[in-house]
C-alpha positions in Angstrom: 91.5 158.3 151.5 93.1 159.6 154.7 93.7 163.0 152.8 89.8 162.9 150.7 87.8 160.8 152.9 86.0 157.8 152.2 83.8 160.1 150.0 86.5 158.9 147.3 84.7 155.6 147.4 81.4 155.4 145.5 80.6 151.3 145.5 77.8 151.6 148.4 78.5 148.2 149.4 82.4 148.0 149.5 82.7 151.3 151.4 79.9 149.9 153.9 82.7 147.1 154.5 85.4 148.9 154.8 83.3 151.0 158.0 83.0 147.3 159.2 86.0 146.0 159.2 87.9 149.5 160.3 85.2 149.6 162.9 84.4 146.2 164.0 87.6 144.5 163.5 90.4 146.5 164.3 88.0 147.9 167.4 87.8 144.4 168.3 91.4 143.6 168.2 92.9 146.6 169.4 90.6 147.2 172.3 88.7 144.1 173.3 91.9 141.7 173.3 94.0 144.5 175.2 91.3 144.8 177.7 90.7 141.4 178.5 94.5 140.9 178.8 95.1 144.0 181.1 92.2 142.8 183.0 93.2 139.1 183.6 96.8 140.7 184.3 95.7 142.6 187.1 93.7 141.2 188.6 94.4 137.4 188.5 97.8 136.6 187.1 99.6 139.3 188.4 99.1 139.1 192.3 99.3 135.1 192.1 103.0 135.2 190.3 104.1 137.6 192.9 102.8 134.9 195.8 104.0 131.5 193.7 107.0 133.3 191.6 110.4 134.5 193.0 112.4 136.8 190.8 116.2 136.3 190.4 118.7 137.4 187.9 121.2 135.4 186.9 125.0 137.2 186.6 124.1 137.5 182.7 121.1 139.7 183.0 121.0 143.1 181.7 117.8 145.6 182.7 116.6 145.5 179.4 116.4 141.6 178.9 113.2 139.7 180.3 112.9 139.2 183.7 113.9 135.3 185.4 111.4 133.3 188.2 111.2 130.4 189.8 108.4 128.9 192.1 108.6 129.3 195.5 107.6 125.9 195.9 107.5 123.8 192.6 105.6 120.7 194.3 102.5 122.8 195.7 102.5 124.8 192.4 102.2 121.4 190.4 98.8 120.8 192.8 97.3 123.9 192.9 93.9 124.2 191.0 93.9 128.0 191.2 96.8 128.4 189.3 96.2 125.6 186.6 92.4 127.5 186.2 94.7 130.9 185.6 96.9 128.8 183.0 93.2 127.3 181.1 92.0 131.2 180.9 95.5 132.3 179.5 95.4 129.6 176.9 91.8 130.2 176.5 92.2 134.1 175.9 94.9 133.4 173.7 93.4 130.8 171.7 90.6 133.5 171.3 92.9 136.3 170.4 94.7 134.0 167.4 91.4 133.0 165.9 90.0 136.7 166.0 93.4 137.9 164.3 93.1 135.0 162.0 89.4 135.8 160.9 90.6 139.7 160.5 93.5 138.7 158.2 91.0 137.0 156.5 88.2 139.5 156.0 91.2 142.1 155.4 92.5 140.2 152.3 89.0 139.6 150.8 88.5 143.6 151.5 91.7 144.1 149.7 90.8 141.6 146.8 87.3 143.9 146.5 89.4 147.1 146.2 91.9 145.9 144.0 88.5 145.2 141.5 86.8 148.4 141.9 90.3 149.7 141.3 90.1 147.6 138.0 86.6 147.8 137.2 86.9 152.2 137.9 90.8 152.3 135.5 88.6 150.4 132.6 86.0 153.0 133.1 
């Protein structure tokens, strides 16, 4: 299809569904989720992380590993409503991403089944 185009598909309903999944679902997963992530990270998470956590590097750390951090004031962090709100927002967004990805996977599975049926019908002609 990449080489010859969508005009290979004669079933208009199938063509519409392929286009919808590609244009809507893939766009939602790839763009909106990433955009929300970057906006939240840049505007809220990173600035507060820098204020509330101090990086540290154990002796075994190498430059390609994850970074480590410890709370500057652990007890104050436990009572910080702003920090709790950020965590709640992150949890909510991750839940949305999971739900979006699951729904997309289900739509792709259904679309693949439709494509398989269409190919079988065309071979039977």
